[in-house]
N, C-alpha and C positions, 0 to 999 in steps of 0.2 A: 367400356369397363375400366380402361386405364384412367380415364378422366374421373370416373367415380371414386377411384382409389386416391388420386392425388389432389382432388379439388379442395377438401376441407383443411389441408395442412399447409403451413408456411414452408418455404424452401429457400435455398440460396438465391433464387431468382425472384421470389415474392416474399418480401419482408418489409418491416418498417424502415429498414436502412436502405431499401432499394436492392440492387444487385450486390450480394455479400459473399464473395468467392475468395478462395486462395488463389490470387492472381499470379503469384510466382509459379505455382505448379501448373496453372492453366497456360501461362505463357510458354513454359517449356514444352508442354504437349503440343500447343499450336505451332511452335517453331519446328518440331519434328514432323508434324502434319504437313506444313508448308514445304519443308525440305523434301519430304517424300513425294509430294506432287511434282516438284521440279525434276527430281531424279527419275521418277517413272516416265515423265514426258520425254526426258532425254534418252533413257535407256531403251524405251520401247518404240522410238520413232521409226527406226529402220524396219523392224519386224512388222509394225502396224502398216507401214506404207506398202509392203509386199503383200501382206495377207488381206488387207481390207481396202487398199488404195488411198487411205487417209492416214498420214503420219501422226495425227493427233487422236486417233481412234481410242487408244487406251487411256489417254488423258481425260477425254470426255466421260468415259465409263468410270474412271477413278473419281472424277468430280461428282458423279451421281452417288458413288459410295461414300464420299465425304459428306454430302448432304444428308444421307441416311444415318451416317455416324453422328453428325451434329444433332439430329433429331433424337437418336438413341441416347445421347449424352444428356440432353435436356429432360427427357422422360425420366431417366434413372436419378437425376438430381432432385426431381419433384416427388419421388416415392420415398416415404419414411423407411429408415433402416429396419424398424420393427416389422414392417411388411415383408421385407426380404427374409427376415428370420422366420416368420410364420410360414412362408412359402417354401422353406428349405427342402422338405421331403417331396413336395410336388415337383420341384425343379430337378431333384435327383431322379425321380421317376421319368420325367421328360427327357433327361439326358440319356438314360438307358433306352428309351423308345427311339430317340433319334439315332443312336449308335446301332440299334438293331435294324432300323429302316434302311440305313445306308448300305447295308449288306444284302438287302433283298433285290434280286434282279428285276429290272424294270423301274425301280425307284432310285437305287443308287446309280451313280454315273461313274464309269471307269475312265480315268485319265492316267496315261503313262503306267499302266499296270496296277494302279491302286483304286480301290472303291472308297473314296473319301468324300464324295460330294453327292448331294441330293439335287438333281437338276430341275430347274424351272425354265420357262421360255427364254428369258433374257439373262438369267444369272444362276449361279450355283451357290448352294448353302453347304458349308463344311461343318457337320455336326460336332466334330472334335473341338472346334473353337468354342462352341457353346457349352459343350460338356465340361470343359476344364473349369470354366467360371462357375457353373452350377455345382460342381464338386467342391469348389472352395467355399461357396455359400453354405452348402449342407454340412461340410466338416466344421466350419466355424460354429454353427449351431450345436453340433455334437460336443465340441470342446467346451461350450458354455454349459450344456445340460449335464455333462458327465465329467466336470472338471476334477473332482476328487477321485473318481474312479480311474481317469486317465493318468493321474499323477501317482497313484498308489498301488494299482493292481495291473496284472498282466492282461486280464480280460478287457479292461478299458483301453489298453494299448492295442490289442488285437482286433477289437470289434470293427474299427474303420476299414480294416483290410478285407472284411467280409463284403464290403461295398466296392472298395478300390480295386481288388484283384479281378473280379469279373469285368469291370469297366476297362481295365487295362487289357484283358483278354479280347474284348470287342475291338479295341483300338488296334491291337496287333493283328487281328483278322483282316483289317482293311487293306494292307498293313500301314500303320502310322507309328513307327518306333519312336520318332522324335517327340510327338505329342504325348506318348506314354511316359517317356523319361521326364518331360516337363511337368506333367500332371502329378506323377509319383514324387518327383523332387519337391514340388510345392507343398504336397500333402505332408511329406516327411518334415519339412521345415516348420509347417504349422503345428504338427505334433510336438516338435521339440520346444517351440515357443509356448505351447499349451502346458508344458510342465512334465513331459515324459523324461524319466531319469536317464542319466548318461549311459548307463549300462544297456538298458533296453534300446536306446537310440543307436548306440554303437552296434548292437546286434542287427538292428534293422539295416544299417548301412552295409554291413558285411553280407547280409542276405541279398540286398539290392545289387551289390557288385557281382555276387555269384549268379544271380538271375540274369543280369546283363550279359555276362560271359556265356551262359548257357543259350540265351536267345541269339547271340551273334553266331555261335557254333551251329545253331539249328538251321539257319538259312544260308546257303552258299553265297548269295549276293551280298549279304551283310559281311561275311568273312572276306569276300573280295574287296569290298569297300575299305575294310579295316586294314588290309594288306596294302592296298593301293595308296591310301593317304599318307603312309609312311614313306613312300617313294613314288609319287605320281609320275615322274619322268621315265620310270621303267616301262610304262605303257601309255605314253602321252597321247596316242591317237586312239586308244581304246578305253579301258576303265578309268584311266587317269586324265582323260581329256578335259573334263569340266574344271577340275582343280588346277591343271596346268594353265589353262586359259585365264582363270581367275588370278593366278600368281603373276601372269604376264601383265594383266591390267594393273596390279599393284606396282609392278616394276616400272611400267611406263609412266605412272603418275608422279613418281619422284616426290619432291617436297611440295610443290605448288600445283601440280596437275597439268594436264594438257589443255584445260579450259572447258567450261561448261558446253556440252553438246559435241565435243570433239573426240569422244571415245572411238577407238578403232575396234575394241573387243566386242562392243554391242552390235557390230555389223556382222552378225551370224557366226562369229567365232565363239562367243560365250553363250551357251544355252541358258535359258531362264534368266536372262540378264535383267529383266524388270520385276522378277519375283524373288526367287531364292538368292540370286547373286547380284542384287541391286547395289549392295555395299561395295562390291568390286568395281562396278562402273563409277560409283561415287569416288572411290580411291583413285581411279585413273583420271577422272576429270578434275577433282579438287585436291588431289595429292595427300601427303601425310598431314598437312595442316588441316585440311577439310575433314579428313577421316577422324583426326583426334578431337576436333571440335564437335563432330557428330557423337563420338563416344562420350565426350564430356556432357552433352545434352542428355544422353541416355542415363548416365550416371546421376545427373541431377534429378531427373524425373523419378527414377527408381528409388533413390535415397529419400526424396521428398515423400514418396508413397509410404516408405517405411516409417518415416517420421509421423505421417498422418496416423498410422497404426499406433505408434507410441503415444501420441496425444490422446487418441481414443482410449487407450488402456489407462492412462493417467486420469481420464475423466470417468473411469470405471464402466466404460461402454465396451465390454469385452467382446461381444459378437462383432461389433464394428471393427474393433482392433484386429481380430483374427482374419476378417475378410480383407482388410487393408494389407496385412502381411501376406496373405495368400496371393492376392492380385499382384503385389510387388514381386513376389518370387516367381510367378508365371512369366512376367515381363523379363526378369533377370535371366531365367532359364532360357527363354527364346532368344534373348539378346546374346548371351554367351555362346549358345550352340550355333546361331547363324553366323556370328562374327568369326567363331572358331572354325567353322566350315570354310568360310571365305578366305581365311588366311592360311588354311592348311593344318590347323592344330587338331581338328576333329574330322572323322570320316564324313563324307557327303551325306546330308540328310535334307529332306524336303520340308524345311521349317521356315516360315516367313519371319521377316524382321519387323517387330511391332512398329506401326505408324509409317514405315518407309516402303515396305514391299507392296506390290500390286496384289490385290485379293480382297474381294468384297467382304466375306465373312470375317476375316481377320481384322480388317479396318473398322468395321461397324462394332465388333465386340470390343476392340481397344477403346473406341470412343465411349461405349457404354460403361466400361470400367473407369474411365476418367470421370464420368458423371457420378458414378457410385463413390469414388474416392473423394470427390468434391463435397458430396452430401455427407460423408463420414466426417470430413474435416469441419464442416459447418456445424453439425450436431455436436461434435465434441467441444468445439469452441464456445458455442452458445448454450450448451446443455439443454437444447430444445430438440424438437423433432419427433419425439415418441408420442404415440397415440393417447397415452395416459395424461399428457400435459394439456391443460386448458390454456390457450394462447390469448393474450391481449396486447395492447400497444406497449404496456410497460415492459413486456419481455424483450422489446427491441430498443430500449432506451439507451444502452451503452453504445459507444462508437465501436466499430469493428476493429479488431487487432490482428492484422495478418502477419506481424513480425514474429509472433510466438516468443 
């Protein structure tokens, strides 16, 4: 079916110019992907050696996920953006179905008290990672279809929340508070860029802050995390243990780090060292310089994604622009929350760091998003790629211009 969709159309990989990609953006993503492989190998070696007898166990599994991610990137690059726009409603229904399935006993798999995964024989699928992207694609289509209504009426502003609030409720039932915040934050940013007035947007922000306060108060463990992160040393062997160990890793790293592979905190002191807290191990081994270089890479990739959205908007490809903006804000949200948790600026949340953290669903979806952004950039630059356009060799006569 997939090949039936992509076969008739040119793509950044199949054109008269050969491979025609935004190489700067791709290079930044590949650098993060490579750094993630190195850090996961280092951070997981001790745990893997004890649990499986092979210190490279998680590295080999991560390589499999990288291969799947590259395949997902290639497929999304070859699918026209118009196809994603047509499939928006079906993807929304699919997102709801996945989020309901994960809550069904026997289908959903519980890990550390949360039902966030659908388990298969060799790997787990995290529906929230898929649902966030599907919501962005659906909302982008809504903003294009109802552009005037969104900008001028309250009803156009409130309609998306008829979809978003039930989906947020399903995420909170897992519970996955971090994914809920990221999804709603990206949706709010898309609505603002879609033309929602400042007064209505400000009201939405106030209501969101109130909702977060109520949700934190509703669950004792969330309130405990909020209190603990302000002073983790008050209970450093209890609720503040994870954060204090992460801060010790940052302290040990100093300017240049202790050297790749020489982390002490990964040796069973820091829980989830290769998943949620991989940045702490990176800071310990590569120091302030390595940490800032990693942050700079993330800034470059996310800013480039925002520019891809801007270029699509200038080319009057508004659906593609909103998708690019939404994906960029998903990455920015996860990046800020994960780094904030690692350095103690935010309460502890189980949210992966895009490209760097160990986790199959997160990595594959990140790579698929890269492919989608590369497709958007190519279509906006060439003004090609829609199904209504008849292609011939003259369409590809100009030399590619990646400099913008």
